[in-house]
N, C-alpha and C positions, 0 to 999 in steps of 0.2 A: 731363417732364425731358428736357433737351437731351442728345444724344449727339454722338460725334465727327463724324459726317456732317452734323449741324446746324451745327456750329461752323465746319466747312470746306465750307460750301455753295457757295462760290465755285470750288471745284476742278471740273475736267471730270468728266463722268459716269464715264469710265474710271478716273480717279484715285480718285474716291470709292468705286468698286467694289473697289479694292485696299486700302483703308484697313484697319488692323488691327481686328479684333473683340475681341481680348483682349490683356491685358498683365499684368505682375506688379507688385505694389507690395511692395517690400521695405524695411521701416523707413519712411523718408520719401522714398524714391527710386522712380520708375517705370522699369521695364525693359521695353522693347518691341522687337519685330522688325518690319522694314519690307521689303516686296518691292522688288525692284531699281528699278522705274520710279519709286518714291516717294523714293529716297534724296536726290534733289536738293531735296525738300520736307521734309527731316528737321527743320529747326528750326521751320518753320512748324507742322508736326504736333505737335512736342514742346510748343510754346507752347499749342496747342489742348488737349493732354492736361492740362497744368498748370491751364488754365482750368477744365476739368471736375473736377480733383482738387486744389483749392487747399491741401489738407493736405500735399501733396508739394512738395518744394523743387527737384527737378531730374528730368531725363529721361536715361536711358542707353539707347543703341542696342545691341542684342544681335545679334552676327554668328555665334553658335555657340560650340563648345568645340574645343580642340586638345590633342593630346599625351597621354602617359601620366597626367599629373597633372590632366587635365581642366580645363585653364586656360581661362577664358572669353575670347572676343574681343569686347570691348565698348569703347564710347567714350561720354563725356559729350556730349550734343547740346545741351542748353539747361538753364540759362544757361551760357555758355561760362566754363570755369575752375572750375565748381562741384566741390566734393568729392564723391567717390563712396563715401566711408565713411559707414556708418550703423549703428544698432543696432536690429535687428528684434526685436519682442516677439511671442511666440506661446505661448499657453497658460501664461502666467506664467514663461516662460523667455526670457532675453535672449541673442541671437546678434549679437555685434559682427562687422563684416566690411567690406571694400571690395568692392563688387559687380563692380568691374572686374578684380579679382584672384582672387576665389574664387566658386565656384558656391553657389547656394541655390535649391532647387526647392520652390516652393509646393505642387506636386503630391504631395509626400512627406509632407504634414501629418498625415494619418491615421496613418501608420507612425511618425512622431515621437511622436504622442500614445500610440500603442500601447506604444512602448518606455518611456513614463513609467510603466507599470503592471507591469513585469517587472523581476526582479532583486532583490527585497527580501531584504536580509541575504545576498546572494550576492556572489561575486567574478565581475565581468564584464570581458571583454576586448572592446574595439571595435577591430577590425583595420584599419579604414579610417575613422578618426574625422573626418577633415576639420576643419571648424570646431566640431565637436561636435553634429552633427545629431541623433544618437542618444544620444551620451554625456550631454549636458546634461539633456535631460528625464528620462533614467533616474536621474541623480544628484540632480536637484532633487526629483523626485516619488516615486521607488521606494525610496529609502533603501537602496541597496546597501552592502554592507560595503566595497567598493572597486571602482572602475572604472579599468582600465588602458587609456588612449586612445592608440592607435598612429597616427601620421600621417607619410607620407613627405615631404610638401610643407612646406618650412619656412615659407611664407607662411601656409597654412591653419593650421599648428601654432601660429603666433604669435597668430592670432585665437582658436584653441582656448584657449590659456593665458589670454587676456584674458577669454574667456567664463567660464572657471572662476572667475576672480576676481570678475567682475561678479555671477555667480549665487551666490557665497559657498559653493562646494563644494570648496574646496581640501583639506578633510579627507577627501574621498571619491574624488577623481579625481587620477590620476597621469598626466600627459601624457608621452608617449614619442615622441621624434623619430626616424624612420628607417623601414626596411622591416619590415613585419610578419612577413616570412620570416626576419628576422635578430634582431629584438628578443626579449628573454627577460624576461617578467614574473617577479617573485620568488616567485610562488605560482600554483598551478594555477587554472583558471577553472571555475566552475560553469555559465557561459553565455558564448557568443561571438557577437558581432554582426558579420556580413559585408556591409557596405552598398555594396561597389563593384560597379558594373555597367559594361558597355561592350564594345567589340570585343575578342575574345579575342587578336587579333594585336597589340593595343596594351597591354591590361591584363594579359595572361598567361592561360593556360588555367586554368579554375576548379578542376579536380581538384587541382592543386598547392596552391592556397589552401585548399581544403577539407581536404586532409590535414594542412596546418599548423593549421587550426582544431581538428581532432580532437586533434592533438598538444598543444594548449594546455589541453585538458580533463584532468582527473584520472581518465581511464578511462571517465567517463560525464558526461552533461550535455546542454545544449540549444544548438543553433546556429541562428541566424536567417540564412538564406542567401539573398542577393539575386542575380538574374540577369536580364539582358535576353535575351529568347528570341523567335524568330519564332513567331507565333501558331499556326502549323500544327505546331510542335514542342513546344507547351506542353499538358500538364505533363510529357511524357515525358523531354525532355532534362535539365531540372534534376533530376528524380528519378534519372536514369541517372548523372549526375555525382556525386550524393550516394552512391549505391550503390557506384560504382566506387572513390571515395575511401575509403569505409568498409572495403571488401574489401581494399584495399591496406594499410590500417592494421591490419587484423585485428580489426575491431570490428563490431557490429551497428548498424543504423540503422532508425529507424521515423519515417515522415512523419507529423507531428501535424496538419499543416494547410498550405494554401497560399492566398495571396490575390494578386490583381492590384493593384499599387500605382498604376500609371498607364500610359498609352500612351508608349512610348519613342521610336518613330519609325514611319512607315507600315508596317503589318504586323508590328511588333515591340512586345512589351509588357514592362513591368518587373514582375516577380513576386518574392515573398518566400516562402520555404519554411521552416516551422518543423520542425526535425528533432531527434529524441531519439537520442543516441549512447549505447550501452551494451555 
């Protein structure tokens, strides 16, 4: 079976050494990162990728993310003018999105699957719903009584609303546009999902958000708390944030488990802590 180095065998040895070894396929779109010396070859590399993956229709170049809303910096490379809108199917759940306007991480797949198995007959609040990364699998498979899906970014919120319709879960999901620190669901939660990660200086300190999550519960419940943490500070730092928030809210907390979701950046990992509040 041919690989990218075979298709681009005419490149110099140095250029071939810098070729990407991995990429994401989201719906029918390929998302790839290139090192700086290869940017002048972007269209050539994109055509080669499509040759290797004929089920995909275009290639998008990824330059990272920016800002509090974690907006992707991306551009369609080939074919020129192709739409960056797609519908990604994963474990029976449909996620509509424009990959140049909102993020979707394939590395979070196991956690999305896990959220499909929690929340049965519960009221769930997703504080950072995005396009429905955790809201939709929970609503489709777990049969919650209600999911209140909060999202600050109006672009992501629009795709969340579209995903609710595509997955036919309008009777279970209430999309809410605005800050999770200000929105007020009409009933207390049994379970809160906190899927936001990133630089504290950009997204805000997690203790404040944890206190808000505790306040959304009716005195007790479960919180799924995500944090990007330097490996040398894990698991102590997330645990300390949880304990501090619980103490400030006058409640008790018990860590039920923690798992590594994925590598976030060099020396930093994305973890999720399941914590019981009582």
